[in-house]
C-alpha positions as CSV (number, residue, x, y, z in Angstrom):
1,M,0.4,0.0,-0.3
2,K,1.6,3.3,-1.0
3,L,0.9,6.7,1.5
4,N,0.6,9.9,0.3
5,L,1.7,10.7,3.7
6,R,3.5,14.2,4.2
7,G,5.2,16.2,7.0
8,W,3.5,15.3,10.6
9,N,1.6,13.2,8.7
10,F,4.5,11.1,7.2
11,I,7.0,11.7,10.2
12,V,4.1,10.5,12.9
13,Y,2.6,7.8,10.6
14,T,6.9,6.4,10.3
15,L,8.0,6.3,13.6
16,I,4.8,4.5,15.1
17,S,5.0,1.7,12.4
18,N,9.4,1.2,13.0
19,N,8.6,1.7,16.9
20,F,5.2,-0.3,17.9
21,K,4.5,-3.4,17.0
22,N,0.7,-3.8,15.7
23,L,0.4,0.1,15.9
24,E,-0.4,-0.5,19.2
25,F,0.9,2.4,21.8
26,S,-0.3,4.9,24.4
27,L,-0.3,8.7,24.1
28,L,2.7,8.7,26.9
29,E,4.6,6.3,24.6
30,L,4.5,8.6,22.0
31,Y,5.1,11.5,24.0
32,Q,7.9,10.2,24.9
33,Y,9.3,11.2,21.7
34,E,8.6,14.5,21.8
35,E,12.5,15.7,22.1
36,Y,12.9,14.4,18.8
37,F,10.0,16.6,17.4
38,K,11.9,19.2,18.9
39,L,14.9,18.6,16.9
40,V,12.7,18.3,13.8
41,Y,10.4,21.8,14.3
42,P,11.9,23.9,16.6
43,S,9.8,26.7,16.7
44,N,6.6,24.2,17.1
45,F,6.1,24.6,21.0
46,H,2.9,22.5,21.0
47,I,4.3,19.7,20.2
48,K,1.8,17.6,22.1
49,D,-0.8,19.4,21.1
50,K,-0.1,18.9,17.3
51,L,1.0,15.3,17.9
52,R,-2.8,14.9,19.2
53,Q,-3.8,16.5,16.2
54,T,-1.9,14.3,13.9
55,L,-2.7,11.4,15.7
56,Q,-6.4,12.4,14.6
57,N,-5.6,12.5,10.5
58,L,-4.3,9.3,11.0
59,R,-7.2,8.1,12.0
60,N,-9.6,9.7,9.7
61,K,-6.8,8.2,7.1
62,G,-7.8,4.6,7.7
63,L,-4.6,4.6,9.3
64,L,-4.5,4.3,12.4
65,L,-8.0,3.0,14.7
């Protein structure tokens, strides 16, 4: 399946698919990568909010439950 993801959607989905078996994770587990996202997006001061928004986007695309 070819995914047409860019930006936050691509990075978050890739991180989840590479680090969490069967795409099962908790929000707290994902928050452990906050420092990584701060390096990628240094001007974003609302990383946790953006992660939650991105998870909603991925869910709406049918990539996450």
